[in-house]
BANU-683406 format. One line per field, with one value per residue (C-alpha): residue in one letter; x, y, z. Coordinates in nm, 2 decimals, padded with zeros to 4 digits, m for minus. Layout:
// residues N
residuo (A ...)
px (X ...)
py (Y ...)
pz (Z ...)
This chain:
// residues 736
residuo (M N N H I I K H T F C S L V L A A S A L S L S A A G A R S P Y V S E I S D F V Y P Q N A P R S V S G Y V Y M P D G Q S Y L A L S D D H T A I V R Y D L K S G K E L G K Y V D F T N T R E N T I A G A E G F S I S K D A S K V L V Y T S S R H I Y R R S F E A E Y Y V F D T H S R E L R P L S A A H K T Q R S P V F S D N S R M V A F V A A D N N I Y V K K L D Y N T E V A V T E D G K V G E I I N G V S D W T Y E E E F K T T C S M A W A P D N S T L C F V K Y N E T D V P T Y T L P Q Y Y N Y C E P D D N F E Y Y P G V Y S Y K Y P V A G E S N S R V S L H S Y D V E T R K V K D I V L S D A K I E Y I P N I S Y A P A S S V L I V P T L N R E Q N R L E I Y S V N P K S T V V K S I Y V E E S Q S W I A P E T Y E D L Y L G E R D M I V L S C R S G Y A Q L Y Q Y S Y T G Q E L R R I T S G D F D V T A Y Y G A D A L G N H Y Y Q S A Q P T P L D R T V N C V D R K N V V R R I S P E N G W A S A N F T P S M D I L M L N H S D A K T P P V T T L F S A A G K S I R T V E D N A A Y R S R Y E G K I P A K E F F T F N S D G Y E L N G Y I I K P A D F S A S R K Y P V V M V Q Y S G P G S Q S V V N R W Q M D F D Y F Y A M K G Y V I V C V D G R G T G G R G R A F S D V V Y K Q L G H Y E T I D Q V N A A N H I A S L P Y V D S S R I G I Y G W S Y G G Y E A L M C A T E P S S P F A A T V A V A P V T D W R F Y D T V Y A E R Y M L T P Q Q N F D G Y R N S A P I N R T S R L S C P L L L M Y G T S D D N V H P A N T L Q F V S R L Q T Q G L L C D M F V F P G M N H S I N G C N S R A V V Y A K M L D F F D R N L K K)
px (m02.66 m02.48 m02.26 m02.14 m02.55 m02.67 m02.46 m02.35 m02.22 m01.98 m01.68 m01.37 m01.12 m00.77 m00.44 m00.13 00.00 m00.32 m00.40 m00.19 m00.48 m00.50 m00.77 m00.79 m00.42 m00.29 m00.07 00.14 m00.02 00.07 m00.03 00.29 00.49 00.29 00.18 00.53 00.58 00.30 00.36 00.65 00.95 00.94 00.65 00.89 00.98 01.36 01.36 01.63 01.69 01.95 02.14 02.20 02.28 02.60 02.58 02.69 02.37 02.54 02.63 02.52 02.63 02.53 02.66 02.75 02.56 02.84 02.84 03.19 03.22 02.98 03.02 02.99 02.78 02.74 02.41 02.30 02.50 02.47 02.85 03.07 03.32 03.50 03.48 03.40 03.50 03.65 03.60 03.88 04.13 04.06 04.31 04.37 04.02 03.88 03.49 03.37 03.13 02.81 02.46 02.39 02.55 02.48 02.70 02.78 02.66 02.99 03.02 03.44 03.25 03.04 02.87 02.86 02.70 02.70 02.57 02.22 01.95 01.58 01.41 01.07 00.94 01.16 01.43 01.73 02.06 02.41 02.78 02.86 03.20 03.29 03.53 03.71 03.72 04.07 04.25 04.07 04.06 03.78 03.73 03.45 03.18 03.24 03.49 03.28 02.97 02.94 02.62 02.47 02.13 02.02 02.37 02.32 02.62 02.66 02.65 03.01 03.10 03.32 03.06 02.83 02.54 02.39 02.19 02.35 02.21 02.18 01.95 02.15 02.29 02.65 02.84 03.19 03.42 03.57 03.87 04.02 03.84 03.65 03.36 03.11 02.83 02.53 02.30 02.32 01.99 01.89 01.72 01.58 01.21 01.18 01.41 01.46 01.67 01.70 01.50 01.14 00.95 00.76 00.42 00.60 00.76 00.44 00.22 00.46 00.74 01.00 01.32 01.51 01.43 01.78 01.89 02.17 02.16 02.32 02.61 02.70 02.67 02.37 02.20 01.85 01.64 01.34 01.33 01.05 01.00 00.81 00.78 00.42 00.39 00.21 00.45 00.32 00.51 00.49 00.60 00.89 00.87 01.13 01.08 01.25 01.29 01.50 01.60 01.72 01.82 01.76 01.38 01.42 01.26 01.17 01.00 01.12 00.93 00.99 00.86 00.83 00.61 00.29 00.02 m00.35 m00.64 m00.66 m00.36 m00.07 00.19 00.52 00.58 00.78 01.00 01.22 01.61 01.92 02.28 02.54 02.83 03.07 02.97 02.84 02.52 02.17 01.89 01.49 01.29 00.94 00.62 00.37 00.07 m00.08 m00.26 00.02 00.07 00.26 00.61 00.62 00.93 01.19 01.37 01.58 01.53 01.82 01.87 02.02 01.79 01.48 01.41 01.05 00.86 00.54 00.30 m00.04 m00.32 m00.39 m00.72 m00.48 m00.70 m00.53 m00.18 00.01 00.41 00.66 00.95 01.22 01.53 01.74 02.00 01.78 01.46 01.20 00.96 00.71 00.39 00.37 00.08 m00.23 m00.47 m00.77 m01.00 m01.32 m01.21 m00.81 m00.53 m00.39 m00.06 00.09 00.01 00.30 00.49 00.57 00.67 00.88 01.17 01.29 01.57 01.31 00.97 00.81 00.54 00.24 00.03 m00.26 m00.65 m00.85 m01.00 m01.13 m00.84 m00.52 m00.31 00.01 00.05 00.34 00.48 00.71 00.91 00.75 00.38 00.28 00.09 00.27 00.06 m00.15 00.07 m00.17 m00.59 m00.86 m01.08 m00.79 m00.55 m00.20 m00.01 00.37 00.59 00.90 01.07 01.12 01.40 01.57 01.34 01.05 00.90 00.76 00.68 00.47 00.27 m00.13 m00.41 m00.51 m00.66 m00.87 m00.80 m00.68 m00.41 m00.05 00.09 00.41 00.37 00.52 00.36 00.57 00.53 00.21 00.04 00.07 00.10 00.27 00.25 00.54 00.45 00.26 m00.13 m00.26 m00.09 00.11 00.43 00.68 00.98 01.30 01.50 01.85 01.94 01.93 01.56 01.69 01.69 01.40 01.43 01.03 00.92 00.59 00.35 m00.01 m00.22 m00.10 00.28 00.54 00.72 01.00 01.24 01.30 01.58 01.39 01.50 01.28 01.14 01.03 01.29 01.41 01.75 01.78 01.61 01.74 01.52 01.27 01.20 01.18 01.28 01.02 00.76 00.82 00.75 00.38 00.30 00.01 00.02 m00.20 m00.61 m00.67 m00.77 m01.07 m01.17 m01.57 m01.80 m02.12 m02.33 m02.35 m02.56 m02.56 m02.15 m01.98 m01.73 m01.43 m01.32 m01.14 m01.21 m00.97 m01.16 m01.06 m00.80 m01.07 m01.32 m01.69 m01.99 m02.22 m02.04 m02.10 m01.81 m01.69 m01.59 m01.31 m01.33 m01.02 m00.96 m00.81 m01.02 m00.83 m00.86 m00.65 m00.55 m00.62 m00.63 m00.81 m00.52 m00.39 m00.06 00.11 00.01 00.13 00.00 m00.16 m00.49 m00.40 m00.33 m00.67 m00.80 m00.63 m00.74 m01.11 m01.19 m01.34 m01.13 m01.31 m01.16 m01.36 m01.25 m01.53 m01.56 m01.29 m01.01 m00.78 m00.74 m01.10 m01.06 m01.13 m01.54 m01.50 m01.27 m01.41 m01.71 m01.58 m01.47 m01.55 m01.72 m01.49 m01.62 m01.97 m01.99 m01.66 m01.87 m02.19 m01.98 m01.80 m02.18 m02.34 m02.04 m02.08 m02.45 m02.35 m02.14 m02.35 m02.60 m02.37 m02.49 m02.14 m02.18 m02.23 m02.43 m02.42 m02.01 m01.89 m01.61 m01.40 m01.06 m00.86 m00.49 m00.46 m00.73 m00.83 m00.87 m01.06 m01.30 m01.33 m01.43 m01.68 m01.83 m01.85 m02.04 m02.28 m02.68 m02.72 m02.35 m02.36 m02.03 m02.00 m01.66 m01.42 m01.05 m00.85 m00.48 m00.36 m00.69 m00.77 m01.08 m01.13 m01.00 m00.92 m00.64 m00.47 m00.22 m00.33 m00.20 m00.36 m00.67 m00.76 m00.68 m01.00 m01.20 m01.07 m01.03 m01.24 m01.35 m01.47 m01.61 m01.74 m02.00 m01.80 m01.58 m01.83 m02.01 m01.70 m01.57 m01.58 m01.53 m01.87 m02.03 m01.92 m02.28 m02.33 m02.05 m02.27 m02.03 m01.72 m01.42 m01.02 m00.79 m00.41 m00.13 00.25 00.31 00.56 00.35 00.42 00.19 m00.18 m00.10 m00.18 m00.46 m00.68 m00.70 m00.68 m00.96 m01.18 m01.16 m01.25 m01.54 m01.67 m01.58 m01.78 m02.08 m02.03 m01.87 m01.60 m01.33 m01.00 m00.70 m00.34 m00.06 00.31 00.51 00.76 00.65 00.55 00.28 00.43 00.45 00.77 01.04 01.12 00.85 00.58 00.36 00.31 00.17 m00.01 m00.20 m00.20 m00.35 m00.64 m00.68 m00.71 m01.02 m01.17 m01.17 m01.31 m01.60 m01.67 m01.63 m01.90)
py (00.68 00.68 00.37 00.42 00.35 00.13 m00.19 m00.28 m00.52 m00.31 m00.15 m00.07 m00.34 m00.17 m00.40 m00.34 m00.11 00.16 00.03 00.35 00.59 00.60 00.90 01.26 01.29 01.09 00.80 00.92 00.84 01.01 00.67 00.49 00.73 00.77 00.42 00.24 00.32 00.07 m00.20 m00.50 m00.40 m00.06 m00.18 m00.49 m00.45 m00.54 m00.93 m01.15 m01.41 m01.56 m01.66 m02.05 m02.19 m02.33 m02.70 m02.52 m02.32 m02.03 m01.90 m01.82 m01.74 m01.46 m01.29 m00.96 m00.67 m00.64 m01.03 m01.05 m01.29 m01.49 m01.39 m01.58 m01.38 m01.48 m01.55 m01.37 m01.06 m01.01 m00.93 m01.00 m01.33 m01.28 m01.35 m01.74 m01.73 m01.40 m01.42 m01.19 m01.44 m01.76 m02.05 m02.18 m02.00 m01.66 m01.51 m01.15 m01.25 m01.48 m01.49 m01.76 m02.04 m02.36 m02.58 m02.91 m03.10 m03.03 m02.66 m02.77 m02.71 m02.46 m02.44 m02.12 m02.00 m01.72 m01.63 m01.78 m01.84 m01.91 m02.23 m02.21 m02.05 m02.18 m02.36 m02.22 m02.36 m02.19 m02.19 m02.38 m02.37 m02.59 m02.38 m02.58 m02.36 m02.59 m02.52 m02.20 m02.37 m02.23 m02.49 m02.55 m02.83 m02.97 m02.92 m03.10 m02.94 m02.53 m02.53 m02.75 m02.79 m02.86 m02.99 m03.17 m03.28 m03.57 m03.63 m03.68 m03.35 m03.56 m03.53 m03.37 m03.53 m03.27 m03.26 m03.12 m02.98 m03.29 m03.42 m03.68 m03.68 m03.67 m03.74 m03.50 m03.71 m03.36 m03.57 m03.69 m03.39 m03.64 m03.67 m03.98 m03.99 m04.16 m04.17 m04.19 m04.20 m03.78 m03.65 m03.28 m03.33 m03.68 m03.78 m03.63 m03.74 m03.60 m03.30 m03.20 m03.14 m02.84 m02.94 m03.11 m02.79 m02.58 m02.81 m03.01 m02.79 m02.99 m02.87 m03.16 m03.53 m03.72 m03.80 m03.92 m04.18 m04.10 m04.36 m04.20 m04.53 m04.49 m04.19 m04.22 m04.07 m03.99 m04.05 m03.81 m03.97 m03.69 m03.84 m03.87 m03.53 m03.30 m03.00 m02.65 m02.36 m01.99 m01.69 m01.51 m01.12 m00.83 m00.66 m00.35 m00.47 m00.72 m00.71 m01.05 m00.91 m01.29 m01.18 m00.81 m00.87 m01.21 m01.34 m01.66 m01.97 m02.13 m02.47 m02.72 m03.01 m02.91 m03.15 m02.96 m03.15 m03.52 m03.54 m03.76 m03.66 m03.76 m04.14 m04.14 m04.42 m04.48 m04.56 m04.59 m04.58 m04.76 m04.56 m04.82 m05.06 m04.77 m04.95 m04.80 m05.05 m05.01 m04.98 m05.10 m04.95 m05.23 m05.02 m04.96 m04.69 m04.47 m04.14 m03.93 m03.93 m03.61 m03.60 m03.87 m03.81 m04.02 m04.10 m04.14 m04.49 m04.53 m04.86 m04.63 m04.42 m04.24 m04.21 m04.06 m04.18 m04.04 m04.15 m03.95 m03.82 m03.69 m03.86 m04.15 m04.09 m04.40 m04.37 m04.63 m04.73 m04.83 m05.00 m04.89 m05.19 m05.46 m05.26 m05.40 m05.18 m05.16 m04.97 m04.77 m04.51 m04.47 m04.17 m04.13 m03.86 m03.77 m03.49 m03.42 m03.48 m03.16 m03.08 m03.02 m03.38 m03.50 m03.17 m03.12 m03.49 m03.41 m03.72 m03.72 m03.93 m04.19 m04.08 m03.91 m03.62 m03.63 m03.32 m03.44 m03.32 m03.61 m03.50 m03.21 m03.01 m03.04 m03.16 m03.30 m03.73 m03.91 m04.23 m04.49 m04.55 m04.94 m04.73 m04.76 m04.42 m04.30 m04.01 m03.77 m03.43 m03.17 m03.09 m02.90 m02.71 m02.50 m02.58 m02.61 m02.44 m02.51 m02.77 m02.68 m02.97 m03.11 m03.07 m03.32 m03.28 m03.39 m03.05 m03.01 m02.64 m02.54 m02.27 m02.25 m02.07 m01.92 m01.73 m01.66 m01.81 m01.48 m01.50 m01.72 m01.80 m01.97 m02.25 m02.52 m02.87 m03.06 m03.45 m03.40 m03.22 m02.88 m02.58 m02.28 m02.00 m01.84 m01.55 m01.25 m01.36 m01.20 m01.11 m01.33 m01.54 m01.76 m01.90 m02.01 m02.23 m02.36 m02.72 m02.77 m02.60 m02.42 m02.07 m01.89 m01.64 m01.50 m01.30 m01.11 m00.81 m00.76 m00.53 m00.23 m00.31 m00.38 m00.71 m00.74 m01.00 m01.09 m01.38 m01.55 m01.83 m02.14 m02.04 m01.71 m01.53 m01.21 m01.20 m00.92 m00.75 m00.84 m00.59 m00.39 m00.21 00.13 00.34 00.16 00.20 00.55 00.58 00.50 00.55 00.79 00.84 00.58 00.45 00.19 m00.16 m00.29 m00.67 m00.78 m01.04 m01.14 m01.36 m01.57 m01.85 m01.97 m01.93 m01.66 m01.48 m01.29 m00.95 m00.65 m00.28 00.01 00.31 00.65 00.87 01.18 00.95 01.11 00.89 01.14 01.06 00.78 00.62 00.35 00.05 m00.21 m00.55 m00.77 m01.17 m01.43 m01.69 m01.97 m02.34 m02.30 m01.94 m01.67 m01.30 m01.14 m01.20 m01.00 m00.94 m00.68 m00.64 m00.31 m00.33 m00.10 m00.13 00.15 00.37 00.28 00.40 00.74 00.77 00.77 00.41 00.22 m00.11 m00.44 m00.76 m01.13 m01.48 m01.71 m02.04 m02.27 m02.08 m02.17 m02.14 m02.26 m02.64 m02.87 m02.86 m02.50 m02.59 m02.91 m02.76 m02.65 m02.98 m03.06 m02.73 m02.49 m02.09 m02.20 m02.11 m01.84 m01.65 m01.69 m01.57 m01.27 m01.15 m01.19 m00.97 m00.71 m00.70 m00.66 m00.36 m00.22 m00.17 00.02 00.36 00.51 00.29 00.39 00.07 00.13 00.17 m00.13 m00.29 m00.65 m00.73 m01.05 m01.22 m01.56 m01.76 m01.44 m01.32 m01.65 m01.54 m01.22 m01.34 m01.57 m01.27 m01.08 m01.36 m01.40 m01.33 m01.15 m00.98 m00.60 m00.53 m00.23 m00.29 m00.59 m00.61 m00.98 m01.03 m01.35 m01.57 m01.93 m01.89 m02.31 m02.57 m02.76 m02.53 m02.54 m02.85 m03.18 m03.16 m02.85 m02.88 m03.25 m03.21 m03.04 m03.11 m03.48 m03.52 m03.36 m03.73 m03.79 m03.44 m03.32 m03.13 m02.98 m02.84 m02.70 m02.53 m02.39 m02.21 m01.82 m01.87 m02.08 m01.79 m01.49 m01.41 m01.28 m01.02 m00.72 m00.49 m00.30 m00.55 m00.54 m00.82 m00.82 m01.09 m01.15 m01.32 m01.55 m01.66 m02.07 m02.11 m01.94 m01.94 m01.62 m01.87 m01.88 m01.49 m01.48 m01.76 m01.58 m01.25 m01.47 m01.60 m01.25 m01.13 m01.39 m01.29 m00.90 m00.83 m00.61 m00.58 m00.35 m00.58 m00.51 m00.68 m00.72 m00.86 m01.11 m01.08 m01.39 m01.47 m01.24 m00.95 m00.81 m00.61 m00.28 m00.12 m00.33 m00.43 m00.05 m00.04 m00.29 m00.13 00.22 00.10 m00.06 00.24 00.41 00.18 00.19 00.58 00.55 00.27 00.39 00.74 01.01)
pz (m02.43 m02.10 m02.12 m01.74 m01.69 m01.95 m02.02 m02.36 m02.58 m02.78 m02.67 m02.92 m03.04 m02.98 m03.12 m02.91 m03.18 m03.12 m02.76 m02.62 m02.66 m02.29 m02.25 m02.39 m02.28 m02.52 m02.54 m02.26 m01.94 m01.58 m01.41 m01.51 m01.33 m01.05 m00.97 m01.03 m00.66 m00.58 m00.79 m00.86 m00.82 m00.65 m00.39 m00.24 00.11 00.21 00.26 00.46 00.20 00.04 00.31 00.43 00.77 00.84 00.99 01.36 01.33 01.49 01.16 00.86 00.45 00.23 m00.07 m00.10 m00.20 m00.47 m00.51 m00.51 m00.18 00.03 00.38 00.68 00.96 01.36 01.38 01.74 01.68 01.31 01.29 01.03 01.09 00.77 00.38 00.33 m00.06 m00.17 m00.57 m00.59 m00.44 m00.53 m00.69 m01.10 m01.17 m01.13 m01.14 m01.11 m00.88 m00.85 m00.86 m00.62 m00.43 m00.22 00.06 00.10 00.41 00.59 00.41 00.28 m00.07 m00.23 m00.53 m00.73 m01.02 m01.29 m01.62 m01.54 m01.79 m01.72 m01.86 m01.70 m01.45 m01.15 m01.36 m01.50 m01.63 m01.53 m01.52 m01.22 m01.04 m00.71 m00.44 m00.19 00.13 00.26 m00.07 m00.21 m00.54 m00.81 m01.06 m01.34 m01.23 m01.59 m01.86 m02.10 m02.05 m02.04 m01.85 m01.58 m01.41 m01.05 m00.93 m00.60 m00.36 m00.24 00.16 00.19 m00.04 m00.30 m00.56 m00.75 m00.98 m01.22 m01.59 m01.89 m02.17 m02.36 m02.10 m01.96 m01.60 m01.50 m01.16 m01.10 m00.87 m00.69 m00.57 m00.86 m01.10 m01.32 m01.50 m01.53 m01.77 m01.55 m01.87 m02.20 m02.34 m02.32 m02.61 m02.60 m02.67 m02.59 m02.27 m01.97 m01.68 m01.33 m01.38 m01.46 m01.76 m01.77 m01.65 m01.33 m01.23 m01.28 m01.10 m00.84 m00.82 m00.88 m01.08 m00.96 m01.00 m00.81 m00.46 m00.29 m00.05 00.28 00.25 m00.10 m00.26 m00.50 m00.75 m00.74 m01.03 m01.23 m01.61 m01.80 m02.15 m02.35 m02.66 m02.68 m02.52 m02.79 m02.90 m02.80 m03.05 m02.93 m03.19 m03.04 m03.13 m03.12 m02.77 m02.67 m02.30 m02.37 m02.75 m02.92 m03.30 m03.42 m03.42 m03.57 m03.87 m03.89 m03.55 m03.46 m03.25 m02.94 m02.90 m02.61 m02.49 m02.31 m02.23 m02.24 m02.04 m02.16 m02.33 m02.28 m01.99 m01.99 m01.86 m01.55 m01.44 m01.16 m01.17 m00.91 m01.03 m00.83 m00.80 m00.77 m01.06 m01.27 m01.35 m01.36 m01.24 m01.30 m00.99 m01.10 m00.95 m01.02 m01.00 m01.35 m01.23 m01.16 m01.34 m01.14 m00.92 m00.78 m00.59 m00.46 m00.15 00.09 00.48 00.68 00.57 00.22 00.21 00.25 m00.09 m00.01 m00.29 m00.34 m00.63 m00.75 m01.01 m01.34 m01.11 m00.82 m00.55 m00.48 m00.29 m00.25 m00.08 m00.14 00.07 m00.19 m00.19 m00.44 m00.45 m00.41 m00.61 m00.34 m00.34 m00.05 00.00 00.38 00.34 00.09 00.14 m00.12 m00.16 m00.27 m00.46 m00.50 m00.29 m00.14 m00.33 00.05 00.14 m00.10 m00.18 00.20 00.32 00.60 00.67 01.01 01.19 01.27 01.10 00.81 00.88 00.64 00.66 00.57 00.51 00.57 00.89 00.68 00.79 00.73 01.01 01.12 01.16 01.25 01.07 01.12 00.79 00.78 00.75 01.13 01.26 01.56 01.63 01.53 01.62 01.55 01.59 01.55 01.32 01.13 00.85 00.93 00.64 00.70 00.89 01.01 01.18 01.49 01.77 02.02 02.27 02.02 02.00 01.66 01.49 01.24 01.12 01.09 00.99 01.32 01.51 01.20 00.79 00.76 01.01 01.03 01.36 01.42 01.70 01.90 02.04 02.26 02.34 02.56 02.31 02.48 02.20 02.26 02.03 01.90 01.66 01.78 01.80 01.50 01.14 00.93 01.04 00.91 01.01 00.89 01.15 01.22 01.17 01.51 01.55 01.84 01.70 01.41 01.16 01.20 00.95 01.07 00.94 00.94 00.67 00.84 00.93 00.67 00.73 01.05 01.03 01.43 01.52 01.83 02.04 02.01 02.32 02.19 02.32 02.08 02.06 01.78 01.48 01.16 00.92 01.06 00.71 00.88 00.60 00.34 00.61 00.60 00.24 00.28 00.69 00.67 00.27 00.20 00.30 00.56 00.49 00.66 00.66 00.65 00.60 00.43 00.38 00.02 m00.06 00.39 00.37 00.55 00.30 00.41 00.24 00.24 00.16 00.07 00.06 m00.13 00.13 00.11 00.17 00.26 00.35 00.14 m00.17 m00.44 m00.55 m00.83 m00.71 m00.87 m00.74 m00.74 m00.73 m00.74 m00.64 m00.76 m00.54 m00.25 m00.27 m00.03 m00.10 00.17 00.47 00.76 00.61 00.42 00.09 m00.10 m00.47 m00.72 m00.54 m00.28 m00.57 m00.74 m00.40 m00.35 m00.74 m00.61 m00.65 m00.33 m00.39 m00.30 m00.25 m00.18 m00.13 m00.23 m00.20 m00.31 m00.18 00.10 00.45 00.56 00.58 00.28 00.28 00.21 m00.11 m00.25 m00.31 m00.68 m00.77 m01.12 m01.20 m01.16 m01.21 m01.08 m00.71 m00.78 m00.99 m00.77 m00.48 m00.69 m00.81 m00.46 m00.33 m00.59 m00.49 m00.13 m00.22 m00.45 m00.15 00.04 00.08 m00.05 m00.35 m00.70 m00.81 m01.21 m01.17 m01.03 m01.24 m01.15 m01.22 m01.23 m01.35 m01.48 m01.28 m01.14 m01.54 m01.57 m01.29 m01.41 m01.76 m01.59 m01.39 m01.71 m01.90 m01.61 m01.69 m01.40 m01.37 m01.19 m01.37 m01.55 m01.69 m01.64 m01.71 m01.75 m01.78 m01.89 m01.84 m01.88 m02.15 m02.16 m01.93 m02.24 m02.34 m02.01 m01.88 m01.73 m01.39 m01.29 m01.50 m01.41 m01.04 m01.02 m01.35 m01.41 m01.80 m02.06 m02.12 m01.79 m01.73 m02.07 m01.95 m01.67 m01.93 m02.14 m01.89 m01.71 m01.99 m02.02 m02.42 m02.43 m02.26 m02.49 m02.61 m02.28 m02.25 m02.14 m02.03 m02.17 m02.14 m02.16 m02.22 m02.17 m02.22 m02.29 m02.64 m02.46 m02.21 m02.18 m01.90 m02.00 m02.40 m02.56 m02.76 m02.43 m02.55 m02.91 m02.93 m02.71 m02.90 m03.23 m03.10 m02.95 m03.36 m03.49 m03.27 m03.39 m03.03 m02.95 m02.71 m02.60 m02.61 m02.49 m02.60 m02.44 m02.71 m02.59 m02.22 m02.01 m01.74 m01.53 m01.78 m01.59 m01.66 m01.76 m01.60 m01.77 m01.46 m01.43 m01.78 m01.69 m01.41 m01.56 m01.85 m01.66 m01.45 m01.77 m01.91 m01.56 m01.55 m01.91 m01.84 m01.44 m01.35 m01.51)
């Protein structure tokens, strides 16, 4: 029986210790070294990042290559102007170098940090120091607390608020080198002040929940009471990438608060601290339906704190204006949706000198709207059948700068619209462009690439005149130019919807041959994989090894308006699976494709969707690889799962029908599962319970485990191992 032609439900179960049987060549696969140039971190082009504009908008700061100094550069010429901070020449204290830095509003003080340790995906604690540019004094941010989180300068540069390991907020008064406790009720596992819990950080991108008033009199903050949030515990195993002797003979445990769908979230509350009186006031948001406070920010007036809130269903956004001293609360904006409020509506609020810019999808596409701080709509800034995907700000003349999915959803352009609604494009017409403007909005760093061209960063005037090329990635480009196959875009019809896709053919492609296919996808709500930007990754290497690579963005993905994305509401996996199966059938009809040798792969949501496809009764797939997959949305966190599915109590059938774990008996092709044992995002239980269900039904699968690795499975060339193992699996199951 040829298992490349006849699908079967039996494939070998291989645990981590024995899963290295990578073809007849034995355990050592040549793919690991060969593929390294195509996967992270070696595949990453040089980027212009880590720089900070000075307040004058004419210069910027960046760490030196050896991290022993912060260097100031002239913006227009790129010429070095000198060392702004020289860590070899500081007073009072010295450090060998810095990992990162931030500056105060007037740039008279610099916060630098060393010895950082990640907490979750974005957050970290570190040893912070404050450097005074006038005296050259370098002092620890805190004498009482060895490490700090999310320090924030006051507007007058004279104070820094931070959170210590005890989950309390402290204010360092730099003039007097004194420290004051703002809160005292912080307790690990129960009360967090000023920084977010796991769920807020992961799903609302919030790491700091503190805001200074512009007049420096008040510090506002969010308190997270996670007492009732269930605790999740992960075993910690010794691994040779980042060895920890504590786990060499006995595994450890890592416990943190993680609310799965339907469980209790942290109870959030809003508070203000008066610097002069040292009193904390409670600010009451009276609507009992408020479940989330995604972020807080001050308008230019110290009496206006802007507080967006969401109900648990995340289909109602209400924005409040709060006076922290009087604690008076006024509602200034309400938006409701038949599905979910797009996260960019509350995550990307822009607070200008006189008005607030809201990126709302209420027209069916994400567009920009201008509001006064009393809640009056002043102007619709953009309009059209396209999504605005980022807002950069406005200049003194009232010109607004933004990024949009134009001229097609595959592209991103940077544009300007003036007071008369005349639109001017700044970036090239096609490809993927993004910008970083100076404080005065008159100069921007423009990053641009397309599917054939690595990123180029150019300094432009806001009028669109090129000033200089900052990074052309010439050396990087030469590594791939003329050595990799081309990426071709295509469209096809799935159930009346025109879907976008790309295809990468083998370098020695011959139309007279029949090729195996690997379909790659992510498919998550609002995501896009089929885009006209540089994306060097493993798929090019696979094509060079004889595979046709195909990627299709199905319904639910982004860049095409809300009607296209909202169809998946309350039924994740349903339409995405129809579209991926239809895409496979479309590809199977091509004369150079062997329809019996089509595989599918995905990571995270993509892994979930790969399992949905593999367990679909009409599945055309001959092999499936799922990395760190969700196998039941009841296993995933409240904010993400409930945004698209509501709670399990509200949508029981939706959760049941969308769970691959409930479809295991339909598995009809070889399956490889991979995950990291320290994945705090998509927990290993997703994979292990899926495997357990297979076992009870007499079904088998391959499994490869990364001890001590998190959701990203990165470090010590492990990313190359992921894709080498996957390629070996596809070779064994898709190649004759």
